[in-house]
VEXROTI-452476 format. One record per residue (C-alpha): x, y, z; residue number from 1; residue in three letters. Coordinates in steps of 0.02 Angstrom, whole numbers, padded with zeros to 5 digits. Layout:
<recs>
rec px->X; py->Y; pz->Z; fike->NUM; vexgu->ALA $
...
</recs>
This chain:
<recs>
rec px->-01566; py->06803; pz->06258; fike->1; vexgu->MET $
rec px->-01457; py->06723; pz->06127; fike->2; vexgu->PHE $
rec px->-01521; py->06582; pz->06020; fike->3; vexgu->ASP $
rec px->-01456; py->06409; pz->06071; fike->4; vexgu->SER $
rec px->-01468; py->06348; pz->05892; fike->5; vexgu->VAL $
rec px->-01344; py->06478; pz->05833; fike->6; vexgu->TYR $
rec px->-01232; py->06438; pz->05982; fike->7; vexgu->LEU $
rec px->-01224; py->06256; pz->05927; fike->8; vexgu->GLN $
rec px->-01182; py->06307; pz->05749; fike->9; vexgu->LEU $
rec px->-01047; py->06424; pz->05813; fike->10; vexgu->TYR $
rec px->-00952; py->06284; pz->05899; fike->11; vexgu->HIS $
rec px->-00956; py->06172; pz->05745; fike->12; vexgu->GLN $
rec px->-00822; py->06167; pz->05610; fike->13; vexgu->ASN $
rec px->-00687; py->06264; pz->05701; fike->14; vexgu->MET $
rec px->-00570; py->06334; pz->05566; fike->15; vexgu->PRO $
rec px->-00384; py->06303; pz->05559; fike->16; vexgu->THR $
rec px->-00268; py->06452; pz->05579; fike->17; vexgu->LYS $
rec px->-00236; py->06463; pz->05393; fike->18; vexgu->THR $
rec px->-00421; py->06474; pz->05351; fike->19; vexgu->LYS $
rec px->-00468; py->06624; pz->05457; fike->20; vexgu->ILE $
rec px->-00596; py->06738; pz->05376; fike->21; vexgu->SER $
rec px->-00683; py->06887; pz->05453; fike->22; vexgu->LEU $
rec px->-00820; py->06875; pz->05323; fike->23; vexgu->GLU $
rec px->-00914; py->06726; pz->05396; fike->24; vexgu->ASN $
rec px->-01079; py->06809; pz->05443; fike->25; vexgu->LEU $
rec px->-01153; py->06650; pz->05517; fike->26; vexgu->GLU $
rec px->-01013; py->06655; pz->05646; fike->27; vexgu->VAL $
rec px->-01011; py->06845; pz->05662; fike->28; vexgu->ALA $
rec px->-01194; py->06854; pz->05713; fike->29; vexgu->PHE $
rec px->-01211; py->06685; pz->05796; fike->30; vexgu->ALA $
rec px->-01261; py->06766; pz->05960; fike->31; vexgu->SER $
rec px->-01402; py->06869; pz->05883; fike->32; vexgu->LYS $
rec px->-01581; py->06816; pz->05860; fike->33; vexgu->THR $
rec px->-01679; py->06879; pz->05711; fike->34; vexgu->ASP $
rec px->-01764; py->07008; pz->05822; fike->35; vexgu->ALA $
rec px->-01597; py->07070; pz->05887; fike->36; vexgu->GLU $
rec px->-01531; py->07086; pz->05710; fike->37; vexgu->LEU $
rec px->-01681; py->07192; pz->05662; fike->38; vexgu->ARG $
rec px->-01648; py->07304; pz->05811; fike->39; vexgu->LYS $
rec px->-01466; py->07321; pz->05759; fike->40; vexgu->MET $
rec px->-01525; py->07365; pz->05584; fike->41; vexgu->TYR $
rec px->-01627; py->07510; pz->05651; fike->42; vexgu->LEU $
rec px->-01486; py->07572; pz->05764; fike->43; vexgu->ILE $
rec px->-01357; py->07573; pz->05625; fike->44; vexgu->TYR $
rec px->-01480; py->07643; pz->05499; fike->45; vexgu->ALA $
rec px->-01496; py->07792; pz->05616; fike->46; vexgu->THR $
rec px->-01309; py->07803; pz->05646; fike->47; vexgu->MET $
rec px->-01281; py->07809; pz->05459; fike->48; vexgu->ASN $
rec px->-01366; py->07979; pz->05461; fike->49; vexgu->ASN $
rec px->-01253; py->08111; pz->05540; fike->50; vexgu->ASN $
rec px->-01393; py->08237; pz->05560; fike->51; vexgu->THR $
rec px->-01505; py->08109; pz->05645; fike->52; vexgu->ALA $
rec px->-01365; py->08061; pz->05764; fike->53; vexgu->VAL $
rec px->-01332; py->08240; pz->05820; fike->54; vexgu->LYS $
rec px->-01517; py->08277; pz->05839; fike->55; vexgu->LEU $
rec px->-01547; py->08115; pz->05934; fike->56; vexgu->GLY $
rec px->-01407; py->08152; pz->06057; fike->57; vexgu->ILE $
rec px->-01475; py->08327; pz->06092; fike->58; vexgu->LYS $
rec px->-01652; py->08260; pz->06116; fike->59; vexgu->MET $
rec px->-01595; py->08122; pz->06233; fike->60; vexgu->ALA $
rec px->-01491; py->08241; pz->06339; fike->61; vexgu->ASN $
rec px->-01637; py->08362; pz->06348; fike->62; vexgu->PHE $
rec px->-01757; py->08223; pz->06396; fike->63; vexgu->ALA $
rec px->-01645; py->08168; pz->06539; fike->64; vexgu->PHE $
rec px->-01623; py->08349; pz->06594; fike->65; vexgu->ALA $
rec px->-01811; py->08371; pz->06614; fike->66; vexgu->ILE $
rec px->-01827; py->08196; pz->06687; fike->67; vexgu->LYS $
rec px->-01934; py->08131; pz->06544; fike->68; vexgu->ALA $
rec px->-01967; py->07942; pz->06556; fike->69; vexgu->PRO $
rec px->-01851; py->07885; pz->06415; fike->70; vexgu->ILE $
rec px->-01738; py->07769; pz->06515; fike->71; vexgu->LYS $
rec px->-01832; py->07614; pz->06459; fike->72; vexgu->GLY $
rec px->-01820; py->07666; pz->06277; fike->73; vexgu->LEU $
rec px->-01633; py->07698; pz->06291; fike->74; vexgu->MET $
rec px->-01603; py->07528; pz->06373; fike->75; vexgu->LYS $
rec px->-01692; py->07445; pz->06227; fike->76; vexgu->LYS $
rec px->-01595; py->07540; pz->06094; fike->77; vexgu->THR $
rec px->-01426; py->07631; pz->06104; fike->78; vexgu->MET $
rec px->-01385; py->07588; pz->06285; fike->79; vexgu->PHE $
rec px->-01434; py->07407; pz->06265; fike->80; vexgu->GLY $
rec px->-01329; py->07388; pz->06109; fike->81; vexgu->HIS $
rec px->-01168; py->07473; pz->06166; fike->82; vexgu->PHE $
rec px->-01173; py->07446; pz->06356; fike->83; vexgu->CYS $
rec px->-01177; py->07293; pz->06467; fike->84; vexgu->GLY $
rec px->-01291; py->07362; pz->06603; fike->85; vexgu->GLY $
rec px->-01309; py->07493; pz->06736; fike->86; vexgu->GLU $
rec px->-01195; py->07407; pz->06861; fike->87; vexgu->SER $
rec px->-01067; py->07267; pz->06873; fike->88; vexgu->ILE $
rec px->-01205; py->07148; pz->06928; fike->89; vexgu->GLU $
rec px->-01322; py->07206; pz->06791; fike->90; vexgu->ASP $
rec px->-01185; py->07172; pz->06662; fike->91; vexgu->SER $
rec px->-01165; py->06989; pz->06711; fike->92; vexgu->GLN $
rec px->-01289; py->06932; pz->06579; fike->93; vexgu->LYS $
rec px->-01180; py->07013; pz->06445; fike->94; vexgu->THR $
rec px->-01023; py->06933; pz->06518; fike->95; vexgu->VAL $
rec px->-01106; py->06763; pz->06513; fike->96; vexgu->ASP $
rec px->-01172; py->06783; pz->06336; fike->97; vexgu->GLU $
rec px->-01002; py->06834; pz->06270; fike->98; vexgu->LEU $
rec px->-00917; py->06693; pz->06366; fike->99; vexgu->ALA $
rec px->-01030; py->06567; pz->06280; fike->100; vexgu->ALA $
rec px->-00939; py->06614; pz->06119; fike->101; vexgu->TYR $
rec px->-00766; py->06614; pz->06198; fike->102; vexgu->ARG $
rec px->-00761; py->06804; pz->06204; fike->103; vexgu->ILE $
rec px->-00704; py->06884; pz->06365; fike->104; vexgu->ARG $
rec px->-00754; py->07049; pz->06444; fike->105; vexgu->THR $
rec px->-00672; py->07208; pz->06505; fike->106; vexgu->ILE $
rec px->-00794; py->07297; pz->06621; fike->107; vexgu->LEU $
rec px->-00772; py->07481; pz->06578; fike->108; vexgu->ASP $
rec px->-00850; py->07604; pz->06701; fike->109; vexgu->TYR $
rec px->-00904; py->07741; pz->06581; fike->110; vexgu->SER $
rec px->-00972; py->07876; pz->06697; fike->111; vexgu->VAL $
rec px->-00885; py->08043; pz->06684; fike->112; vexgu->GLU $
rec px->-00836; py->08118; pz->06852; fike->113; vexgu->GLY $
rec px->-00878; py->08290; pz->06920; fike->114; vexgu->LYS $
rec px->-00698; py->08347; pz->06938; fike->115; vexgu->GLY $
rec px->-00685; py->08349; pz->07127; fike->116; vexgu->ASN $
rec px->-00598; py->08239; pz->07255; fike->117; vexgu->GLU $
rec px->-00758; py->08151; pz->07308; fike->118; vexgu->ALA $
rec px->-00794; py->08106; pz->07126; fike->119; vexgu->SER $
rec px->-00616; py->08043; pz->07100; fike->120; vexgu->TYR $
rec px->-00629; py->07933; pz->07254; fike->121; vexgu->GLU $
rec px->-00797; py->07865; pz->07198; fike->122; vexgu->ALA $
rec px->-00726; py->07821; pz->07027; fike->123; vexgu->THR $
rec px->-00574; py->07737; pz->07106; fike->124; vexgu->LYS $
rec px->-00686; py->07634; pz->07219; fike->125; vexgu->ASN $
rec px->-00794; py->07579; pz->07072; fike->126; vexgu->GLU $
rec px->-00640; py->07524; pz->06974; fike->127; vexgu->ILE $
rec px->-00581; py->07429; pz->07128; fike->128; vexgu->LEU $
rec px->-00747; py->07335; pz->07119; fike->129; vexgu->ARG $
rec px->-00713; py->07288; pz->06937; fike->130; vexgu->THR $
rec px->-00542; py->07222; pz->06990; fike->131; vexgu->ILE $
rec px->-00621; py->07122; pz->07130; fike->132; vexgu->GLU $
rec px->-00750; py->07055; pz->07007; fike->133; vexgu->ARG $
rec px->-00615; py->07001; pz->06883; fike->134; vexgu->SER $
rec px->-00512; py->06909; pz->07014; fike->135; vexgu->ALA $
rec px->-00513; py->06724; pz->06976; fike->136; vexgu->GLY $
rec px->-00635; py->06742; pz->06830; fike->137; vexgu->ASP $
rec px->-00557; py->06694; pz->06664; fike->138; vexgu->GLU $
rec px->-00701; py->06779; pz->06574; fike->139; vexgu->ASN $
rec px->-00647; py->06950; pz->06641; fike->140; vexgu->ILE $
rec px->-00457; py->06952; pz->06618; fike->141; vexgu->PRO $
rec px->-00432; py->07141; pz->06627; fike->142; vexgu->PHE $
rec px->-00488; py->07296; pz->06720; fike->143; vexgu->ALA $
rec px->-00468; py->07469; pz->06643; fike->144; vexgu->VAL $
rec px->-00465; py->07651; pz->06694; fike->145; vexgu->PHE $
rec px->-00434; py->07827; pz->06631; fike->146; vexgu->LYS $
rec px->-00317; py->07930; pz->06738; fike->147; vexgu->VAL $
rec px->-00428; py->08084; pz->06715; fike->148; vexgu->THR $
rec px->-00563; py->07990; pz->06811; fike->149; vexgu->GLY $
rec px->-00447; py->07992; pz->06962; fike->150; vexgu->LEU $
rec px->-00379; py->08169; pz->06961; fike->151; vexgu->GLY $
rec px->-00369; py->08340; pz->06879; fike->152; vexgu->SER $
rec px->-00306; py->08351; pz->06701; fike->153; vexgu->TYR $
rec px->-00266; py->08535; pz->06731; fike->154; vexgu->GLU $
rec px->-00141; py->08486; pz->06864; fike->155; vexgu->ILE $
rec px->-00066; py->08353; pz->06750; fike->156; vexgu->MET $
rec px->-00048; py->08487; pz->06615; fike->157; vexgu->MET $
rec px->00048; py->08599; pz->06736; fike->158; vexgu->LYS $
rec px->00162; py->08454; pz->06784; fike->159; vexgu->VAL $
rec px->00197; py->08413; pz->06601; fike->160; vexgu->GLN $
rec px->00235; py->08596; pz->06565; fike->161; vexgu->GLU $
rec px->00357; py->08602; pz->06711; fike->162; vexgu->GLY $
rec px->00257; py->08732; pz->06805; fike->163; vexgu->LYS $
rec px->00266; py->08744; pz->06994; fike->164; vexgu->LYS $
rec px->00114; py->08675; pz->07085; fike->165; vexgu->LEU $
rec px->00032; py->08762; pz->07231; fike->166; vexgu->SER $
rec px->00028; py->08667; pz->07395; fike->167; vexgu->GLU $
rec px->-00154; py->08622; pz->07365; fike->168; vexgu->LYS $
rec px->-00117; py->08564; pz->07188; fike->169; vexgu->GLU $
rec px->00031; py->08459; pz->07246; fike->170; vexgu->GLN $
rec px->-00080; py->08375; pz->07374; fike->171; vexgu->THR $
rec px->-00209; py->08337; pz->07239; fike->172; vexgu->SER $
rec px->-00075; py->08271; pz->07122; fike->173; vexgu->PHE $
rec px->-00005; py->08158; pz->07258; fike->174; vexgu->ASN $
rec px->-00181; py->08090; pz->07287; fike->175; vexgu->LYS $
rec px->-00197; py->08056; pz->07100; fike->176; vexgu->LEU $
rec px->-00034; py->07958; pz->07096; fike->177; vexgu->LYS $
rec px->-00086; py->07862; pz->07251; fike->178; vexgu->ALA $
rec px->-00252; py->07813; pz->07170; fike->179; vexgu->ARG $
rec px->-00164; py->07750; pz->07014; fike->180; vexgu->VAL $
rec px->-00044; py->07648; pz->07120; fike->181; vexgu->ASP $
rec px->-00187; py->07580; pz->07225; fike->182; vexgu->GLU $
rec px->-00277; py->07515; pz->07071; fike->183; vexgu->LEU $
rec px->-00121; py->07436; pz->06997; fike->184; vexgu->CYS $
rec px->-00076; py->07357; pz->07164; fike->185; vexgu->LYS $
rec px->-00253; py->07289; pz->07181; fike->186; vexgu->ALA $
rec px->-00240; py->07209; pz->07009; fike->187; vexgu->ALA $
rec px->-00073; py->07133; pz->07057; fike->188; vexgu->PHE $
rec px->-00143; py->07061; pz->07218; fike->189; vexgu->GLU $
rec px->-00299; py->06997; pz->07129; fike->190; vexgu->ALA $
rec px->-00189; py->06910; pz->07000; fike->191; vexgu->LYS $
rec px->-00277; py->07000; pz->06859; fike->192; vexgu->THR $
rec px->-00221; py->07131; pz->06732; fike->193; vexgu->LYS $
rec px->-00257; py->07316; pz->06713; fike->194; vexgu->ILE $
rec px->-00256; py->07433; pz->06563; fike->195; vexgu->LEU $
rec px->-00217; py->07619; pz->06578; fike->196; vexgu->ILE $
rec px->-00305; py->07714; pz->06440; fike->197; vexgu->ASP $
rec px->-00215; py->07845; pz->06335; fike->198; vexgu->ALA $
rec px->-00279; py->08023; pz->06334; fike->199; vexgu->GLU $
rec px->-00232; py->08193; pz->06261; fike->200; vexgu->GLU $
rec px->-00051; py->08229; pz->06220; fike->201; vexgu->SER $
rec px->-00039; py->08385; pz->06329; fike->202; vexgu->TRP $
rec px->-00038; py->08278; pz->06486; fike->203; vexgu->PHE $
rec px->-00002; py->08104; pz->06417; fike->204; vexgu->GLN $
rec px->00181; py->08111; pz->06471; fike->205; vexgu->ASP $
rec px->00124; py->08119; pz->06652; fike->206; vexgu->VAL $
rec px->00011; py->07968; pz->06627; fike->207; vexgu->ILE $
rec px->00154; py->07874; pz->06544; fike->208; vexgu->ASP $
rec px->00269; py->07909; pz->06692; fike->209; vexgu->GLU $
rec px->00140; py->07840; pz->06814; fike->210; vexgu->MET $
rec px->00113; py->07688; pz->06703; fike->211; vexgu->ALA $
rec px->00299; py->07648; pz->06694; fike->212; vexgu->TYR $
rec px->00320; py->07668; pz->06882; fike->213; vexgu->GLU $
rec px->00177; py->07544; pz->06906; fike->214; vexgu->ALA $
rec px->00251; py->07424; pz->06777; fike->215; vexgu->MET $
rec px->00418; py->07426; pz->06866; fike->216; vexgu->GLU $
rec px->00331; py->07387; pz->07030; fike->217; vexgu->LYS $
rec px->00206; py->07256; pz->06977; fike->218; vexgu->TYR $
rec px->00269; py->07181; pz->06812; fike->219; vexgu->ASN $
rec px->00424; py->07095; pz->06882; fike->220; vexgu->GLN $
rec px->00363; py->06916; pz->06853; fike->221; vexgu->GLU $
rec px->00204; py->06933; pz->06751; fike->222; vexgu->HIS $
rec px->00126; py->07072; pz->06649; fike->223; vexgu->CYS $
rec px->-00004; py->07156; pz->06759; fike->224; vexgu->VAL $
rec px->-00002; py->07339; pz->06703; fike->225; vexgu->VAL $
rec px->-00023; py->07391; pz->06521; fike->226; vexgu->TYR $
rec px->00001; py->07565; pz->06450; fike->227; vexgu->ASN $
rec px->-00090; py->07623; pz->06293; fike->228; vexgu->THR $
rec px->-00007; py->07686; pz->06133; fike->229; vexgu->TYR $
rec px->-00105; py->07791; pz->06008; fike->230; vexgu->GLN $
rec px->-00025; py->07758; pz->05840; fike->231; vexgu->MET $
rec px->-00102; py->07910; pz->05755; fike->232; vexgu->TYR $
rec px->00035; py->08009; pz->05843; fike->233; vexgu->MET $
rec px->00183; py->08020; pz->05725; fike->234; vexgu->HIS $
rec px->00314; py->07989; pz->05861; fike->235; vexgu->GLU $
rec px->00220; py->07847; pz->05947; fike->236; vexgu->MET $
rec px->00306; py->07700; pz->05862; fike->237; vexgu->LEU $
rec px->00475; py->07761; pz->05920; fike->238; vexgu->GLN $
rec px->00406; py->07796; pz->06093; fike->239; vexgu->ARG $
rec px->00339; py->07618; pz->06102; fike->240; vexgu->LEU $
rec px->00508; py->07546; pz->06055; fike->241; vexgu->LYS $
rec px->00604; py->07659; pz->06175; fike->242; vexgu->SER $
rec px->00487; py->07618; pz->06319; fike->243; vexgu->SER $
rec px->00505; py->07432; pz->06287; fike->244; vexgu->GLN $
rec px->00694; py->07450; pz->06284; fike->245; vexgu->ALA $
rec px->00691; py->07537; pz->06454; fike->246; vexgu->VAL $
rec px->00581; py->07400; pz->06524; fike->247; vexgu->ALA $
rec px->00698; py->07266; pz->06459; fike->248; vexgu->ALA $
rec px->00849; py->07357; pz->06532; fike->249; vexgu->HIS $
rec px->00766; py->07375; pz->06702; fike->250; vexgu->LYS $
rec px->00704; py->07196; pz->06700; fike->251; vexgu->GLY $
rec px->00515; py->07212; pz->06705; fike->252; vexgu->TYR $
rec px->00382; py->07146; pz->06586; fike->253; vexgu->LYS $
rec px->00311; py->07268; pz->06460; fike->254; vexgu->PHE $
rec px->00123; py->07282; pz->06433; fike->255; vexgu->GLY $
rec px->00061; py->07374; pz->06278; fike->256; vexgu->ALA $
rec px->-00114; py->07408; pz->06218; fike->257; vexgu->LYS $
rec px->-00109; py->07473; pz->06039; fike->258; vexgu->LEU $
rec px->-00247; py->07583; pz->05968; fike->259; vexgu->VAL $
rec px->-00256; py->07701; pz->05822; fike->260; vexgu->ARG $
rec px->-00319; py->07845; pz->05929; fike->261; vexgu->GLY $
rec px->-00472; py->07938; pz->05991; fike->262; vexgu->ALA $
rec px->-00434; py->08124; pz->06002; fike->263; vexgu->TYR $
rec px->-00381; py->08172; pz->05827; fike->264; vexgu->MET $
rec px->-00488; py->08327; pz->05804; fike->265; vexgu->GLU $
rec px->-00449; py->08393; pz->05978; fike->266; vexgu->LYS $
rec px->-00263; py->08367; pz->05948; fike->267; vexgu->GLU $
rec px->-00264; py->08457; pz->05781; fike->268; vexgu->ARG $
rec px->-00373; py->08599; pz->05844; fike->269; vexgu->ASP $
rec px->-00264; py->08631; pz->05996; fike->270; vexgu->ARG $
rec px->-00105; py->08626; pz->05893; fike->271; vexgu->ALA $
rec px->-00180; py->08755; pz->05775; fike->272; vexgu->LYS $
rec px->-00241; py->08866; pz->05917; fike->273; vexgu->ASP $
rec px->-00076; py->08858; pz->06012; fike->274; vexgu->LYS $
rec px->00032; py->08876; pz->05857; fike->275; vexgu->GLY $
rec px->00132; py->08715; pz->05865; fike->276; vexgu->TYR $
rec px->00150; py->08572; pz->05742; fike->277; vexgu->ASN $
rec px->00013; py->08443; pz->05755; fike->278; vexgu->SER $
rec px->00071; py->08280; pz->05836; fike->279; vexgu->PRO $
rec px->-00051; py->08184; pz->05725; fike->280; vexgu->ILE $
rec px->00004; py->08082; pz->05575; fike->281; vexgu->GLN $
rec px->-00017; py->08170; pz->05407; fike->282; vexgu->PRO $
rec px->-00139; py->08039; pz->05343; fike->283; vexgu->ASP $
rec px->-00229; py->07878; pz->05386; fike->284; vexgu->LYS $
rec px->-00106; py->07774; pz->05285; fike->285; vexgu->ALA $
rec px->00034; py->07830; pz->05401; fike->286; vexgu->SER $
rec px->-00068; py->07781; pz->05553; fike->287; vexgu->THR $
rec px->-00107; py->07611; pz->05477; fike->288; vexgu->ASP $
rec px->00077; py->07585; pz->05434; fike->289; vexgu->ARG $
rec px->00137; py->07625; pz->05610; fike->290; vexgu->ASP $
rec px->-00001; py->07523; pz->05693; fike->291; vexgu->PHE $
rec px->00046; py->07370; pz->05591; fike->292; vexgu->ASP $
rec px->00231; py->07399; pz->05623; fike->293; vexgu->GLU $
rec px->00193; py->07410; pz->05809; fike->294; vexgu->ALA $
rec px->00105; py->07242; pz->05798; fike->295; vexgu->LEU $
rec px->00261; py->07168; pz->05716; fike->296; vexgu->ARG $
rec px->00373; py->07243; pz->05849; fike->297; vexgu->PHE $
rec px->00269; py->07174; pz->05993; fike->298; vexgu->CYS $
rec px->00260; py->06999; pz->05917; fike->299; vexgu->VAL $
rec px->00447; py->06999; pz->05880; fike->300; vexgu->GLU $
rec px->00476; py->07037; pz->06064; fike->301; vexgu->ASN $
rec px->00344; py->06915; pz->06121; fike->302; vexgu->HIS $
rec px->00447; py->06844; pz->06264; fike->303; vexgu->GLY $
rec px->00454; py->07013; pz->06348; fike->304; vexgu->HIS $
rec px->00300; py->07104; pz->06282; fike->305; vexgu->VAL $
rec px->00117; py->07068; pz->06318; fike->306; vexgu->SER $
rec px->-00001; py->07141; pz->06189; fike->307; vexgu->LEU $
rec px->-00181; py->07197; pz->06179; fike->308; vexgu->VAL $
rec px->-00222; py->07248; pz->06000; fike->309; vexgu->ALA $
rec px->-00370; py->07365; pz->06006; fike->310; vexgu->GLY $
rec px->-00428; py->07377; pz->05827; fike->311; vexgu->SER $
rec px->-00583; py->07377; pz->05719; fike->312; vexgu->HIS $
rec px->-00475; py->07368; pz->05562; fike->313; vexgu->ASN $
rec px->-00495; py->07200; pz->05476; fike->314; vexgu->GLU $
rec px->-00327; py->07205; pz->05388; fike->315; vexgu->LYS $
rec px->-00232; py->07237; pz->05550; fike->316; vexgu->SER $
rec px->-00323; py->07097; pz->05640; fike->317; vexgu->ASN $
rec px->-00285; py->06974; pz->05500; fike->318; vexgu->ILE $
rec px->-00104; py->07033; pz->05500; fike->319; vexgu->LEU $
rec px->-00089; py->06995; pz->05685; fike->320; vexgu->LEU $
rec px->-00155; py->06818; pz->05660; fike->321; vexgu->THR $
rec px->-00022; py->06794; pz->05526; fike->322; vexgu->GLN $
rec px->00116; py->06863; pz->05637; fike->323; vexgu->LEU $
rec px->00061; py->06749; pz->05779; fike->324; vexgu->ILE $
rec px->00064; py->06598; pz->05664; fike->325; vexgu->GLU $
rec px->00234; py->06643; pz->05589; fike->326; vexgu->GLU $
rec px->00307; py->06663; pz->05764; fike->327; vexgu->ALA $
rec px->00238; py->06492; pz->05817; fike->328; vexgu->ASN $
rec px->00138; py->06572; pz->05957; fike->329; vexgu->ILE $
rec px->-00016; py->06477; pz->06012; fike->330; vexgu->SER $
rec px->-00178; py->06572; pz->05971; fike->331; vexgu->PRO $
rec px->-00228; py->06546; pz->06152; fike->332; vexgu->SER $
rec px->-00066; py->06619; pz->06223; fike->333; vexgu->ASP $
rec px->-00121; py->06738; pz->06361; fike->334; vexgu->GLU $
rec px->00009; py->06868; pz->06313; fike->335; vexgu->SER $
rec px->-00085; py->06916; pz->06154; fike->336; vexgu->VAL $
rec px->-00264; py->06981; pz->06150; fike->337; vexgu->TYR $
rec px->-00374; py->07056; pz->06015; fike->338; vexgu->PHE $
rec px->-00496; py->07189; pz->06079; fike->339; vexgu->ALA $
rec px->-00650; py->07275; pz->06009; fike->340; vexgu->GLN $
rec px->-00791; py->07380; pz->06080; fike->341; vexgu->LEU $
rec px->-00952; py->07295; pz->06131; fike->342; vexgu->TYR $
rec px->-01085; py->07321; pz->05999; fike->343; vexgu->GLY $
rec px->-00961; py->07346; pz->05858; fike->344; vexgu->MET $
rec px->-00860; py->07238; pz->05738; fike->345; vexgu->SER $
rec px->-00936; py->07072; pz->05788; fike->346; vexgu->ASP $
rec px->-00875; py->07001; pz->05623; fike->347; vexgu->ASN $
rec px->-00698; py->07026; pz->05689; fike->348; vexgu->ILE $
rec px->-00725; py->06974; pz->05870; fike->349; vexgu->SER $
rec px->-00830; py->06819; pz->05840; fike->350; vexgu->PHE $
rec px->-00729; py->06752; pz->05693; fike->351; vexgu->ASN $
rec px->-00564; py->06773; pz->05787; fike->352; vexgu->LEU $
rec px->-00636; py->06691; pz->05942; fike->353; vexgu->SER $
rec px->-00708; py->06552; pz->05834; fike->354; vexgu->HIS $
rec px->-00532; py->06522; pz->05767; fike->355; vexgu->ALA $
rec px->-00463; py->06503; pz->05944; fike->356; vexgu->GLY $
rec px->-00386; py->06675; pz->05974; fike->357; vexgu->TYR $
rec px->-00401; py->06774; pz->06135; fike->358; vexgu->ASN $
rec px->-00534; py->06907; pz->06111; fike->359; vexgu->VAL $
rec px->-00601; py->07035; pz->06234; fike->360; vexgu->VAL $
rec px->-00742; py->07158; pz->06216; fike->361; vexgu->LYS $
rec px->-00739; py->07325; pz->06305; fike->362; vexgu->TYR $
rec px->-00909; py->07325; pz->06392; fike->363; vexgu->VAL $
rec px->-00958; py->07497; pz->06458; fike->364; vexgu->PRO $
rec px->-01077; py->07507; pz->06604; fike->365; vexgu->TYR $
rec px->-01156; py->07635; pz->06719; fike->366; vexgu->GLY $
rec px->-01325; py->07718; pz->06752; fike->367; vexgu->PRO $
rec px->-01410; py->07757; pz->06587; fike->368; vexgu->VAL $
rec px->-01421; py->07945; pz->06611; fike->369; vexgu->GLU $
rec px->-01239; py->07956; pz->06667; fike->370; vexgu->LYS $
rec px->-01172; py->07855; pz->06521; fike->371; vexgu->VAL $
rec px->-01254; py->07971; pz->06393; fike->372; vexgu->MET $
rec px->-01092; py->08070; pz->06360; fike->373; vexgu->PRO $
rec px->-01006; py->07905; pz->06316; fike->374; vexgu->TYR $
rec px->-01149; py->07850; pz->06204; fike->375; vexgu->LEU $
rec px->-01150; py->08019; pz->06117; fike->376; vexgu->GLY $
rec px->-00965; py->08007; pz->06077; fike->377; vexgu->ARG $
rec px->-00983; py->07828; pz->06018; fike->378; vexgu->ARG $
rec px->-01123; py->07874; pz->05899; fike->379; vexgu->ALA $
rec px->-01028; py->08024; pz->05831; fike->380; vexgu->GLU $
rec px->-00868; py->07922; pz->05811; fike->381; vexgu->GLU $
rec px->-00962; py->07792; pz->05710; fike->382; vexgu->ASN $
rec px->-01024; py->07925; pz->05590; fike->383; vexgu->THR $
rec px->-00854; py->08011; pz->05577; fike->384; vexgu->SER $
rec px->-00741; py->07859; pz->05557; fike->385; vexgu->VAL $
rec px->-00731; py->07826; pz->05372; fike->386; vexgu->ALA $
rec px->-00847; py->07684; pz->05326; fike->387; vexgu->GLY $
rec px->-00867; py->07614; pz->05503; fike->388; vexgu->GLN $
rec px->-01054; py->07638; pz->05522; fike->389; vexgu->SER $
rec px->-01088; py->07592; pz->05340; fike->390; vexgu->SER $
rec px->-00982; py->07435; pz->05357; fike->391; vexgu->ARG $
rec px->-01079; py->07379; pz->05511; fike->392; vexgu->GLU $
rec px->-01244; py->07418; pz->05425; fike->393; vexgu->PHE $
rec px->-01197; py->07322; pz->05268; fike->394; vexgu->ASP $
rec px->-01148; py->07167; pz->05367; fike->395; vexgu->LEU $
rec px->-01311; py->07169; pz->05463; fike->396; vexgu->ILE $
rec px->-01412; py->07184; pz->05302; fike->397; vexgu->LYS $
rec px->-01316; py->07039; pz->05225; fike->398; vexgu->LYS $
rec px->-01347; py->06928; pz->05375; fike->399; vexgu->GLU $
rec px->-01533; py->06969; pz->05378; fike->400; vexgu->ILE $
rec px->-01540; py->06924; pz->05193; fike->401; vexgu->THR $
rec px->-01439; py->06765; pz->05220; fike->402; vexgu->ARG $
rec px->-01558; py->06704; pz->05354; fike->403; vexgu->ARG $
rec px->-01710; py->06750; pz->05252; fike->404; vexgu->ARG $
rec px->-01645; py->06649; pz->05105; fike->405; vexgu->ASN $
rec px->-01615; py->06498; pz->05216; fike->406; vexgu->ILE $
rec px->-01794; py->06503; pz->05276; fike->407; vexgu->LYS $
rec px->-01866; py->06530; pz->05102; fike->408; vexgu->ALA $
</recs>
C-alpha cells in the first residue's frame, strides 16, 4: 500500500511546463514506502547481474514445471514488481494506486498462447474483457493486443511472402482478421482506444494492413485504433510518414504508437541466416535520431495524428514536452500520451504526470506461472539494454540515501 504522506507531497508544488525535470526523486518514488524501495533495491541488484538473471529464470521455470510452491515468492518479487496481478480484477489495486498519482493504466494480458484456434479465441475473449473494463474509465484509456495472440504467425509469413494458402490456412487467416476486427470494433463501441503491437518484420506488413483497414473503419471521427512503429528499423520513419499521408488522403484519423523496438537480435540473426540486408539501423544513434524525428512529425501533424510515445529514454521524453509546449498543445490534450512499462522508469512517468502530462503504464497481468516467459524477457532486456538496469538501480540507491538523510 502506498504511503499517504508521500501522496500529499506529490500533489504539492506542481511544476510549470518550463521547469520539468525527470531527476526529482521525491516525485519519482512518491508511491513507494521505504520497505518497497528496499525490495526494488534487491530486485534491481539481481537484475544488474546477467548471470544471476539467466540462472534465476531457469530455476523459476524448473520450479513451476515440477510444481514447487514458489508462486508466493514470485508474487512478492519479480511478478509483484512488473505485473499488476493475476487477473483484471486482481490488478485493480495497481490501477487505483497509479491513478492516485495521475498515471493511467493499459491492462496488458501477457500470457502466451498455445498456437491453436481454442487458444486464439481465449486470448481474444480476454482482450475483450480488458476493453469492457476500460469503457467509461478514464484511468484505463487504452486496450492493447498482439496479433500473434490471435492467429498463426506462420500463415502471416506466407501471406507476406505472397505464397498461396491452403483452404485450411485461408480459413484460419480469415478467422485471424475477424478477431482483429472484432477487437477494434469493440473498442470503437466502448468509446475507448486500442493499440496494436508491432512484431517481427517478416510478417509485420500483414499486421500493418489489418491495422490500416481498422483505422479506416473506426477512426473516421476520433482516433480509436493505433498502429505501432519500431524506429530501430531504418525505413520506419518514411513508412510512418507515408502511412499518415494515406490516412489524410482517405480522410481518417491516424493513430501512432512510437517505440524504439523489441526484436533487434532476432531481426539481425534472421537477416544473417537468410542472407538479406538487416532491416535494423546501423547504430543506436540512428534509432534515437529517427525516434525523435518521428516525435516531431507527429506533433507537427497534431490535428490529424494521435500519438503514444512509448519510451524509457529521458532525452526523448523531455524533447516531446518541449515540442508540445512549442506547438501550444495543452499537456492534458488526449491526443498525446507518454507510455512506460510498469515497474520501470518511474522517474520519467511520475515526473511527467506531476507536470500535468498524460502518462500511461503498461501493466501486464495473468497467472503467475503463465506470465513467466514475459518476466524472463523483461529481466533479460533490462540487462541487455545499455545502462537501463544500472540506471534504475542508481536512482533507487539515491532515493534510499535521500530518505535516510532526511530522517538523520
